[in-house]
Backbone bond lengths (Angstrom), bond angles and torsions (degrees), N, CA, C in turn:
res aa  C-N    CA-C-N  psi(-1)  N-CA   C-N-CA  omega(-1)  CA-C   N-CA-C  phi
1 X - - - 1.442 - - 1.456 114.50 -
2 X 1.376 119.29 79.69 1.392 121.56 -178.11 1.456 111.11 -77.92
3 X 1.273 118.31 133.24 1.490 121.27 173.77 1.428 107.69 -152.29
4 X 1.400 119.10 167.07 1.477 121.10 -169.45 1.441 106.75 -147.11
5 X 1.493 111.48 159.78 1.369 118.59 164.74 1.492 108.70 -129.10
6 X 1.324 120.28 161.35 1.436 120.96 179.81 1.458 112.54 -160.61
7 X 1.313 114.46 158.68 1.554 118.14 178.81 1.514 107.56 -69.95
8 X 1.324 119.06 -11.42 1.438 121.34 178.31 1.551 108.36 -110.29
9 X 1.288 115.68 53.16 1.458 120.71 -172.63 1.498 110.70 -95.52
10 X 1.362 120.25 17.05 1.378 121.45 175.42 1.494 116.21 83.39
11 X 1.401 116.13 6.77 1.437 119.78 179.95 1.678 109.47 -74.51
12 X 1.278 109.54 145.81 1.426 113.52 177.35 1.579 109.84 -118.64
13 X 1.324 111.76 148.45 1.463 112.40 -175.43 1.599 105.07 -134.07
14 X 1.271 116.15 157.32 1.453 118.37 171.68 1.456 116.10 -64.85
15 X 1.315 119.23 152.17 1.354 121.87 175.44 1.523 113.61 -79.73
16 X 1.272 121.60 -3.06 1.440 121.35 178.46 1.553 105.17 -124.11
17 X 1.413 116.88 158.67 1.491 122.78 -178.17 1.456 105.83 -62.34
18 X 1.333 115.20 157.42 1.454 124.86 175.20 1.613 111.44 -141.76
19 X 1.286 114.39 175.86 1.371 120.92 -178.48 1.592 111.83 -112.42
20 X 1.334 117.85 135.22 1.395 125.52 179.75 1.578 107.24 -131.83
21 X 1.352 116.73 106.26 1.476 118.47 -178.45 1.568 111.40 61.16
22 X 1.322 114.95 35.53 1.476 119.98 -178.75 1.460 116.08 80.21
23 X 1.372 116.75 -3.75 1.410 117.84 179.13 1.573 114.67 -96.67
24 X 1.175 121.08 130.27 1.470 128.03 -178.79 1.565 104.89 -71.37
25 X 1.287 115.08 119.34 1.445 121.22 -179.24 1.537 110.73 -121.76
26 X 1.369 117.04 116.92 1.421 123.24 178.55 1.501 109.16 -65.59
27 X 1.411 123.26 162.79 1.387 118.09 171.11 1.494 122.79 -55.93
28 X 1.295 115.03 -33.80 1.453 118.66 178.27 1.640 107.59 -70.22
29 X 1.316 118.99 -43.13 1.392 118.07 179.79 1.486 112.81 -72.31
30 X 1.337 116.37 -29.44 1.443 119.31 173.95 1.491 112.11 -61.98
31 X 1.341 115.99 -44.14 1.510 121.08 177.23 1.447 111.85 -60.40
32 X 1.322 119.08 -43.12 1.491 123.89 179.83 1.543 105.79 -63.64
33 X 1.335 115.25 -46.42 1.507 115.52 -175.99 1.530 110.08 -62.86
34 X 1.315 116.37 -43.70 1.447 121.44 -177.20 1.540 110.60 -59.39
35 X 1.388 110.69 -48.88 1.457 118.36 179.07 1.572 110.79 -61.05
36 X 1.278 118.61 -45.85 1.442 123.39 178.77 1.539 110.66 -55.66
37 X 1.411 115.77 -44.31 1.530 116.50 179.36 1.510 107.74 -65.14
38 X 1.226 120.60 -37.99 1.531 123.75 -178.21 1.504 106.58 -62.18
39 X 1.355 115.61 -50.23 1.443 121.57 -178.46 1.669 108.91 -56.20
40 X 1.256 114.70 -50.88 1.438 121.58 -175.34 1.499 111.91 -60.59
41 X 1.406 114.43 -34.53 1.502 116.13 177.57 1.468 109.84 -67.08
42 X 1.377 117.97 -37.91 1.469 118.19 -174.15 1.570 110.92 -71.08
43 X 1.539 110.99 -35.21 1.437 117.36 -179.08 1.547 110.24 -71.21
44 X 1.332 116.52 -33.43 1.522 118.07 171.40 1.464 112.09 -62.78
45 X 1.277 116.75 -38.70 1.452 117.97 -176.38 1.629 111.62 -64.31
46 X 1.358 116.63 -43.31 1.415 117.00 -178.07 1.459 111.89 -71.69
47 X 1.353 115.88 -30.79 1.514 120.32 -176.20 1.494 107.64 -69.25
48 X 1.332 116.03 -31.38 1.526 117.51 -175.09 1.547 108.94 -84.48
49 X 1.384 115.58 -24.73 1.482 119.41 -171.34 1.416 114.99 -97.72
50 X 1.389 123.66 -17.91 1.392 121.84 -177.29 1.520 107.93 -154.57
51 X 1.375 116.27 135.65 1.426 117.60 -173.63 1.505 110.98 -78.05
52 X 1.345 117.68 -28.67 1.492 122.54 -177.15 1.537 107.82 -102.66
53 X 1.266 112.58 65.45 1.431 121.11 -179.43 1.535 112.22 -116.66
54 X 1.292 122.38 150.03 1.464 118.15 173.62 1.593 109.87 -145.00
55 X 1.285 112.65 162.98 1.456 121.11 179.31 1.560 111.90 -115.67
56 X 1.219 114.59 125.02 1.508 118.94 -174.65 1.488 110.65 -119.27
57 X 1.325 113.34 122.93 1.481 119.14 178.09 1.451 107.35 -99.32
58 X 1.427 119.51 120.51 1.344 126.31 -175.55 1.541 117.76 -121.23
59 X 1.174 120.86 132.40 1.476 122.62 169.62 1.492 112.31 -43.41
60 X 1.341 118.42 142.80 1.456 117.02 -173.24 1.626 112.30 -67.08
61 X 1.346 117.68 -33.12 1.527 115.82 175.86 1.475 113.49 -57.82
62 X 1.391 120.80 -23.97 1.431 120.59 -166.96 1.582 106.79 -109.03
63 X 1.417 115.46 8.84 1.437 117.16 177.38 1.573 111.28 -59.39
64 X 1.264 121.59 -43.87 1.456 124.67 -177.51 1.500 112.29 -59.18
65 X 1.305 118.52 -57.91 1.434 118.33 178.37 1.486 112.95 -64.11
66 X 1.380 118.25 -35.30 1.479 121.02 178.46 1.652 110.78 -59.90
67 X 1.305 108.64 -40.77 1.513 112.69 -175.61 1.632 109.80 -65.95
68 X 1.361 112.90 -38.42 1.574 116.43 174.90 1.485 107.87 -66.06
69 X 1.373 118.94 -45.75 1.500 118.32 -176.01 1.498 113.68 -63.68
70 X 1.356 116.09 -33.27 1.404 119.54 -178.97 1.508 112.00 -72.96
71 X 1.404 116.84 -35.44 1.438 118.74 178.87 1.513 109.77 -64.83
72 X 1.274 117.77 -39.36 1.448 123.18 175.02 1.457 114.26 -65.57
73 X 1.479 113.78 -41.99 1.428 121.04 176.22 1.581 113.59 -56.26
74 X 1.455 111.52 -51.82 1.393 117.01 -176.23 1.645 111.95 -68.43
75 X 1.291 115.25 -26.76 1.464 117.13 172.54 1.580 113.91 -63.27
76 X 1.315 112.61 -37.82 1.452 119.10 -172.68 1.627 111.17 -87.57
77 X 1.273 114.92 -16.03 1.381 122.20 -179.04 1.504 116.97 -123.47
78 X 1.308 119.78 178.23 1.446 127.68 174.49 1.585 111.14 -96.87
79 X 1.293 114.70 3.94 1.486 121.10 -176.65 1.492 112.69 -89.19
80 X 1.392 109.92 146.63 1.470 121.81 176.95 1.483 109.77 -108.46
81 X 1.319 113.67 149.09 1.545 115.20 -177.00 1.511 103.33 -135.46
82 X 1.397 111.54 144.24 1.483 122.59 168.96 1.537 101.98 -117.06
83 X 1.374 110.02 130.63 1.556 114.75 -177.59 1.531 109.25 -116.15
84 X 1.412 114.06 124.83 1.403 120.56 179.86 1.606 106.56 -114.23
85 X 1.292 117.18 126.18 1.422 123.44 -179.45 1.555 112.35 -112.61
86 X 1.347 115.32 150.22 1.442 121.14 175.23 1.501 109.35 179.77
87 X 1.322 118.07 -166.68 1.455 122.96 174.46 1.559 107.76 -70.01
88 X 1.308 115.05 154.07 1.462 122.09 -178.44 1.480 109.12 -60.35
89 X 1.486 113.18 -50.05 1.388 117.80 -176.05 1.656 112.62 -63.95
90 X 1.379 113.99 -42.61 1.340 117.95 175.10 1.551 117.41 -59.10
91 X 1.310 112.69 -41.62 1.562 111.72 176.54 1.458 107.06 -74.70
92 X 1.244 124.77 -30.76 1.516 124.04 -179.65 1.675 105.10 -64.36
93 X 1.198 114.29 -45.33 1.445 119.55 178.46 1.529 113.29 -59.65
94 X 1.387 117.65 -42.01 1.452 118.76 174.58 1.543 111.79 -68.24
95 X 1.251 118.80 -29.20 1.478 119.50 179.67 1.526 106.66 -66.67
96 X 1.477 117.10 -50.52 1.348 122.82 -175.73 1.527 111.32 -56.83
97 X 1.389 114.18 -34.40 1.416 118.39 -177.33 1.551 115.22 -92.27
98 X 1.371 112.76 16.44 1.505 118.71 171.43 1.463 116.81 102.84
99 X 1.230 123.61 -0.69 1.507 125.08 179.97 1.532 110.35 -48.20
100 X 1.339 120.20 132.49 1.408 122.89 -168.38 1.540 109.30 -86.61
101 X 1.318 115.90 68.10 1.403 120.52 175.78 1.498 113.68 -100.80
102 X 1.267 120.19 152.10 1.477 125.71 176.83 1.485 119.92 -97.64
103 X 1.406 114.79 -34.77 1.314 122.03 -172.67 1.615 106.71 -139.59
104 X 1.360 118.70 138.75 1.412 121.24 177.40 1.408 117.12 -122.80
105 X 1.295 124.22 122.51 1.429 124.89 178.62 1.503 109.89 -114.41
106 X 1.334 113.85 107.71 1.477 119.05 -173.22 1.517 113.55 -94.37
107 X 1.200 122.12 176.29 1.532 131.37 173.62 1.459 107.90 -99.31
108 X 1.347 118.73 10.77 1.408 120.87 178.22 1.531 113.35 -147.69
109 X 1.209 117.16 -172.94 1.526 121.97 171.09 1.544 112.09 -105.08
110 X 1.433 115.31 -25.63 1.338 120.91 -171.74 1.531 113.98 -61.36
111 X 1.379 117.53 -49.33 1.448 120.39 -171.69 1.598 108.83 -68.31
112 X 1.331 116.75 -44.33 1.518 116.85 175.74 1.530 111.81 -58.27
113 X 1.333 117.52 -41.26 1.503 116.58 175.70 1.547 116.92 -63.34
114 X 1.393 110.92 -35.12 1.481 114.48 178.23 1.574 108.95 -66.03
115 X 1.365 117.68 -43.96 1.335 121.00 175.98 1.547 118.95 -59.73
116 X 1.397 110.88 -36.73 1.483 115.48 171.18 1.504 117.06 -64.65
117 X 1.320 112.58 -43.02 1.478 117.36 -177.34 1.566 112.56 -74.44
118 X 1.335 111.48 -19.05 1.561 110.89 177.43 1.575 110.56 -94.03
119 X 1.250 116.86 1.97 1.530 118.61 -177.69 1.477 113.25 86.50
120 X 1.424 120.83 1.40 1.474 118.81 -176.60 1.583 111.59 -87.57
121 X 1.491 114.15 -11.03 1.376 120.17 179.61 1.536 106.38 -131.17
122 X 1.358 113.45 156.36 1.483 119.87 176.05 1.465 106.55 -88.19
123 X 1.310 112.16 111.86 1.481 118.81 -171.21 1.541 115.53 -59.73
124 X 1.290 115.49 -38.08 1.457 120.14 -173.52 1.597 110.64 -71.91
125 X 1.290 116.35 -8.28 1.485 116.97 -175.09 1.476 108.92 -96.16
126 X 1.418 121.55 -15.53 1.415 129.31 -169.06 1.658 101.98 -65.94
127 X 1.334 108.84 129.85 1.545 113.99 179.94 1.522 107.10 -157.19
128 X 1.291 116.68 152.15 1.494 120.84 173.11 1.511 111.93 -76.78
129 X 1.341 115.42 123.10 1.452 124.64 -175.38 1.522 109.69 -97.64
130 X 1.284 114.95 -27.15 1.533 121.73 178.92 1.502 113.88 -163.98
131 X 1.368 115.64 162.35 1.393 121.62 -179.39 1.531 106.63 -124.87
132 X 1.328 116.10 112.63 1.466 121.40 -170.38 1.556 112.61 -74.77
133 X 1.313 117.14 155.73 1.469 124.81 171.49 1.530 109.43 -121.99
134 X 1.309 114.66 142.78 1.411 123.55 178.58 1.465 107.71 -97.60
135 X 1.413 118.00 143.28 1.378 120.99 173.54 1.533 109.11 -138.93
136 X 1.380 117.02 158.15 1.426 125.61 173.08 1.493 108.18 -102.62
137 X 1.312 112.22 115.20 1.561 120.66 -169.43 1.497 114.74 -123.96
138 X 1.351 113.76 141.74 1.454 121.90 172.87 1.589 108.87 -134.72
139 X 1.337 117.60 149.85 1.443 120.97 173.10 1.566 105.36 -79.57
140 X 1.337 119.99 -16.74 1.396 125.31 -176.78 1.574 105.85 -90.24
141 X 1.418 121.62 91.70 1.291 122.77 -175.66 1.538 113.02 -58.91
142 X 1.304 118.43 -32.80 1.537 118.66 175.78 1.520 117.35 -62.07
143 X 1.411 108.99 -22.58 1.439 113.25 176.64 1.527 117.53 -72.77
144 X 1.403 111.47 -23.09 1.460 117.93 -174.13 1.466 111.46 -105.34
145 X 1.307 122.52 -35.08 1.460 130.89 -173.43 1.495 107.93 -54.09
146 X 1.330 116.93 127.75 1.453 119.14 173.71 1.479 114.98 79.77
147 X 1.355 115.84 0.18 1.541 119.25 179.30 1.508 112.58 -103.09
148 X 1.255 111.71 176.20 1.532 119.25 171.05 1.595 103.73 -136.19
149 X 1.305 112.78 -168.19 1.452 117.50 -171.89 1.466 113.77 -67.97
150 X 1.389 118.67 -12.73 1.481 119.72 171.24 1.528 112.23 -54.10
151 X 1.286 114.78 -21.49 1.466 118.65 177.37 1.434 117.89 -50.25
152 X 1.490 111.52 -30.04 1.451 120.30 174.45 1.551 115.49 -63.61
153 X 1.348 114.62 -17.55 1.437 120.35 -178.82 1.528 110.50 -87.67
154 X 1.285 117.57 -5.28 1.552 122.59 -173.58 1.485 106.10 -79.03
155 X 1.255 118.05 110.67 1.571 125.30 -179.73 1.483 109.71 -66.69
156 X 1.310 120.07 -18.27 1.361 121.79 176.15 1.591 118.52 -63.01
157 X 1.377 108.31 -24.53 1.483 112.79 -178.30 1.532 104.49 -82.94
158 X 1.364 108.54 123.49 1.440 114.94 -172.34 1.614 115.76 -76.32
159 X 1.282 118.94 -44.64 1.388 122.48 -172.19 1.552 111.56 -135.22
160 X 1.298 114.01 136.97 1.478 123.07 175.48 1.515 111.06 -119.27
161 X 1.282 120.19 118.36 1.456 123.58 177.65 1.579 112.94 -85.64
162 X 1.377 113.85 131.82 1.539 114.39 168.52 1.548 103.08 -139.94
163 X 1.414 113.82 164.39 1.397 115.95 176.55 1.590 108.61 -79.86
164 X 1.252 111.53 154.11 1.475 118.36 177.03 1.507 113.99 -50.99
165 X 1.307 125.10 109.08 1.445 124.86 -170.62 1.566 106.43 -63.55
166 X 1.354 125.36 -23.45 1.468 124.04 178.79 1.571 109.28 -75.02
167 X 1.305 118.95 -18.75 1.479 121.13 -172.27 1.485 111.43 -108.62
168 X 1.385 115.73 -40.34 1.546 119.54 -164.10 1.530 101.72 -124.34
169 X 1.356 115.34 129.05 1.439 122.00 172.29 1.551 116.09 -56.01
170 X 1.432 115.76 -34.09 1.432 117.67 178.43 1.515 108.51 -69.06
171 X 1.333 122.61 -28.14 1.366 124.35 176.28 1.550 109.98 -74.96
172 X 1.241 121.70 -28.13 1.427 125.86 171.71 1.561 112.09 -69.57
173 X 1.385 114.39 -40.54 1.431 120.76 170.38 1.527 114.44 -60.12
174 X 1.274 112.69 -36.57 1.577 119.02 178.72 1.532 108.09 -68.85
175 X 1.305 114.52 -42.36 1.556 117.07 -179.14 1.496 107.00 -64.57
176 X 1.408 117.86 -46.18 1.520 120.39 -178.27 1.618 109.38 -59.14
177 X 1.284 117.34 -36.33 1.352 121.50 178.96 1.497 112.28 -65.34
178 X 1.254 121.41 -42.95 1.448 123.61 -175.36 1.556 108.28 -77.54
179 X 1.321 115.50 -31.56 1.465 114.58 177.44 1.521 108.56 -71.14
180 X 1.393 120.24 -41.74 1.436 123.19 178.48 1.521 110.93 -59.16
181 X 1.323 118.63 -31.86 1.522 123.19 177.95 1.516 108.18 -87.96
182 X 1.298 121.38 4.48 1.478 117.78 -179.73 1.507 112.47 61.86
183 X 1.347 118.50 33.48 1.388 124.89 178.18 1.477 120.83 -117.03
184 X 1.362 113.29 4.18 1.502 117.40 -173.28 1.603 108.41 -61.44
185 X 1.341 113.41 -48.04 1.449 118.28 -178.75 1.531 111.95 -65.42
186 X 1.315 116.81 -35.36 1.484 119.92 -174.33 1.569 105.07 -67.12
187 X 1.389 120.41 -33.35 1.481 125.31 -171.90 1.540 108.83 -93.80
188 X 1.347 118.57 -17.20 1.480 119.20 -172.36 1.575 116.51 -39.04
189 X 1.320 117.46 -51.25 1.437 121.49 -174.74 1.551 113.22 -83.20
190 X 1.307 113.86 -5.46 1.570 118.98 -174.71 1.608 108.10 -117.27
191 X 1.178 118.03 14.51 1.489 119.56 -179.93 1.587 107.35 -90.54
192 X 1.325 117.47 138.26 1.392 117.67 170.82 1.680 105.00 -125.76
193 X 1.443 110.29 140.16 1.450 112.17 -162.54 1.485 105.50 -114.27
194 X 1.378 118.49 143.03 1.374 126.26 166.59 1.477 113.43 -101.84
195 X 1.341 117.19 140.36 1.485 112.37 175.47 1.508 117.64 -66.53
196 X 1.302 117.67 -13.26 1.475 123.31 168.21 1.445 111.73 -144.68
197 X 1.280 123.04 171.83 1.539 127.16 -179.29 1.495 107.02 -63.13
198 X 1.319 119.62 -32.30 1.492 123.86 -179.15 1.524 111.80 -65.10
199 X 1.417 113.48 -40.55 1.446 115.56 178.31 1.573 109.05 -75.29
200 X 1.318 114.84 -27.24 1.517 111.32 178.45 1.571 110.57 -74.24
201 X 1.252 117.38 -35.05 1.507 115.99 167.56 1.480 113.43 -51.61
202 X 1.374 114.62 -47.47 1.483 121.04 -174.38 1.509 113.71 -58.76
203 X 1.474 111.09 -36.25 1.425 119.56 -178.41 1.583 110.32 -60.99
204 X 1.323 114.21 -41.30 1.443 120.61 -179.46 1.555 111.16 -76.57
205 X 1.288 114.13 -44.05 1.518 115.86 178.88 1.535 117.00 -62.11
206 X 1.382 117.72 -26.97 1.395 124.38 176.91 1.468 116.04 -90.88
207 X 1.546 115.39 -3.43 1.433 115.10 173.24 1.592 109.30 94.06
208 X 1.247 121.18 -2.34 1.421 123.46 178.76 1.573 113.98 -71.98
209 X 1.329 113.48 -16.03 1.426 119.57 164.94 1.524 113.22 -149.51
210 X 1.319 115.05 142.34 1.456 117.75 -177.52 1.559 114.08 -66.21
211 X 1.262 112.12 -36.11 1.512 118.57 -175.18 1.446 105.04 -131.87
212 X 1.498 110.06 156.01 1.408 120.30 170.73 1.404 114.39 -148.36
213 X 1.269 117.78 147.10 1.564 120.68 177.95 1.630 101.60 -103.04
214 X 1.256 112.67 112.29 1.412 120.79 -172.00 1.555 110.06 -135.17
215 X 1.277 119.05 -172.93 1.504 129.35 -174.50 1.595 99.36 -84.64
216 X 1.400 112.08 135.64 1.523 114.58 172.07 1.460 111.75 -61.92
217 X 1.391 119.48 -32.04 1.408 118.26 176.38 1.487 119.06 -52.93
218 X 1.367 119.49 -28.11 1.342 123.26 -178.79 1.463 117.83 -77.38
219 X 1.427 113.35 -9.99 1.511 115.73 178.24 1.527 110.15 -133.68
220 X 1.390 114.19 20.67 1.503 117.35 179.88 1.442 115.24 -70.74
221 X 1.273 119.79 -29.78 1.433 124.96 -173.57 1.485 112.68 -65.23
222 X 1.416 120.03 140.44 1.469 120.15 179.63 1.497 114.44 -54.83
223 X 1.303 117.76 -29.75 1.436 122.65 -176.34 1.494 113.09 -82.71
224 X 1.407 120.90 -4.30 1.483 121.35 -177.10 1.502 107.60 -66.97
225 X 1.325 114.91 142.24 1.412 124.39 -174.86 1.593 109.28 -73.69
226 X 1.335 117.56 162.61 1.410 118.64 171.82 1.497 116.86 71.79
227 X 1.337 115.65 -150.90 1.492 120.28 -178.06 1.520 104.84 -153.96
228 X 1.332 112.73 162.30 1.508 116.99 178.81 1.599 112.17 -141.07
229 X 1.208 117.32 158.41 1.441 125.79 167.54 1.440 111.84 -112.25
230 X 1.329 120.96 130.71 1.341 125.08 175.14 1.544 114.75 -70.05
231 X 1.235 120.12 129.35 1.535 123.54 -179.95 1.514 110.59 -81.67
232 X 1.269 121.71 122.35 1.475 119.63 178.90 1.600 115.60 -58.96
233 X 1.326 111.61 132.62 1.429 119.11 -173.50 1.553 108.09 -54.89
234 X 1.284 125.11 -25.33 1.428 125.52 -176.70 1.493 113.74 -69.77
235 X 1.375 119.20 -10.31 1.386 122.57 -175.96 1.604 115.66 -91.55
236 X 1.374 109.03 -11.48 1.476 118.08 178.12 1.483 116.43 -151.24
237 X 1.284 117.39 155.34 1.470 117.67 -179.58 1.497 114.00 -68.72
238 X 1.302 119.82 145.85 1.441 123.12 -174.91 1.515 111.68 -56.46
239 X 1.334 115.43 130.77 1.469 117.37 -179.55 1.546 108.52 -92.37
240 X 1.278 112.70 92.40 1.420 121.23 -177.82 1.558 109.10 -90.31
241 X 1.327 116.56 116.29 1.361 122.44 -176.01 1.551 111.16 -95.41
242 X 1.288 117.11 116.30 1.454 120.31 -177.15 1.555 111.89 -104.68
243 X 1.303 111.42 147.23 1.495 119.56 170.05 1.491 110.10 -111.80
244 X 1.317 118.70 147.93 1.402 124.88 176.27 1.515 110.57 -145.68
245 X 1.332 110.01 140.63 1.524 117.32 172.60 1.508 107.19 -76.98
246 X 1.338 115.94 125.48 1.464 118.11 179.10 1.579 108.04 -84.72
247 X 1.294 112.86 154.26 1.438 122.18 -179.72 1.548 115.13 -47.70
248 X 1.370 112.31 -43.57 1.412 114.47 174.48 1.424 118.16 -58.11
249 X 1.328 117.99 -32.40 1.440 120.87 174.33 1.483 122.60 -89.50
250 X 1.330 113.47 6.14 1.450 117.70 -172.86 1.573 116.22 -62.34
251 X 1.391 115.26 -21.05 1.445 118.96 178.89 1.568 109.45 -108.97
252 X 1.213 114.26 7.09 1.497 121.97 -178.92 1.560 110.55 -85.45
253 X 1.322 116.08 109.12 1.440 114.81 -176.73 1.588 114.16 -69.11
254 X 1.354 114.10 -20.74 1.550 113.41 175.79 1.546 109.61 -74.30
255 X 1.336 118.55 -31.73 1.400 121.02 -179.74 1.455 109.69 -67.99
256 X 1.391 117.35 -48.12 1.521 118.41 -178.73 1.545 109.80 -68.56
257 X 1.312 116.98 -24.95 1.521 116.21 -179.93 1.506 106.26 -72.69
258 X 1.383 120.10 -40.56 1.395 123.59 179.37 1.502 113.44 -56.70
259 X 1.317 113.82 -44.17 1.539 119.50 177.56 1.517 112.39 -59.42
260 X 1.320 113.20 -41.25 1.501 119.18 -176.75 1.541 106.45 -68.01
261 X 1.365 116.38 -34.64 1.536 121.13 -174.11 1.509 104.11 -71.13
262 X 1.328 121.99 -37.42 1.366 125.15 -170.00 1.722 109.83 -67.28
263 X 1.336 108.92 -19.82 1.475 111.76 -176.36 1.563 112.22 -97.30
264 X 1.404 114.32 6.34 1.437 114.65 -176.51 1.478 110.85 -85.34
265 X 1.366 120.65 160.70 1.525 125.36 -178.99 1.533 106.67 -62.29
266 X 1.309 121.50 -31.87 1.436 119.50 178.38 1.453 113.07 -66.44
267 X 1.297 120.57 -46.50 1.452 129.73 177.88 1.606 108.50 -59.25
268 X 1.315 115.25 -41.54 1.505 115.12 -176.18 1.545 105.96 -74.45
269 X 1.281 122.23 -29.18 1.522 119.92 174.70 1.439 110.30 -60.42
270 X 1.374 114.81 -49.66 1.509 116.55 178.37 1.478 114.02 -59.98
271 X 1.372 118.65 -37.70 1.513 119.04 -178.64 1.588 105.48 -70.14
272 X 1.288 119.86 -38.48 1.568 115.26 -179.46 1.519 109.62 -67.93
273 X 1.330 119.27 -29.87 1.361 122.10 179.91 1.538 112.04 -62.25
274 X 1.308 115.70 -25.80 1.453 117.63 178.72 1.554 112.63 -90.43
275 X 1.292 120.56 13.31 1.491 123.92 174.32 1.491 111.66 89.31
276 X 1.324 120.50 24.03 1.560 119.07 174.78 1.449 103.90 -108.59
277 X 1.370 110.03 161.53 1.497 120.16 166.85 1.494 106.39 -94.93
278 X 1.345 114.05 156.92 1.453 117.06 -176.16 1.536 104.45 -122.78
279 X 1.306 117.23 131.75 1.473 118.46 176.30 1.630 111.32 -68.23
280 X 1.254 116.64 139.21 1.456 119.44 177.01 1.438 115.02 -73.14
């Protein structure tokens, strides 16, 4: 029984602050609260319906591969998985504040390490599941075809979308790329930020930005619209994506089985198919 929750779950919020149980809640906090309630409802359902269930928090860029991996995992086992996606920083904050997740797949190594050192994660289970790649993407193929990264120097391009560097490791990789190319100041007033890499993709897909620096996995399918340029690894630090078993899931057989499955040759083949590199 695969199901998911996400910060982009179609929830709507008021443009002005409101009160919940006497507490002033800003639009952003209200959205987080509503999303958390939706997630908790899903987790409560699987907890009551199946003993061998687990909740996996996954960075937005890895949602596609993880969805495929979970479908394969569920087919081969009797376990059920609920998948919750969002920005790495947002999911990390939810875990610190008690969100009932069993496994965390981040878009960096920092947050899993912090969870391990704080006792919220099982240190010996932390491992790199994938190494991400950054691309420059546009839905307008004519804008990309025959070009190279010097396209980022074209002042005729109005807006460039990146994930928030403070929340998403792919956003930090995008910032590092622009700094390395001496273009950060040039783009400062024309950047549009997504809270996650999924929102960044949406900004380009809907035409709110002509270009976006996003994860290769988001556009690796043959049916993906537009075209992209692979950003050389030398321009940004490697995006090592670590998985860790959370303390809540330490005694959950389904959670430990999933971690074992992620290290299999079959799982690595799926991950590579989504445009990631896999550590040997």
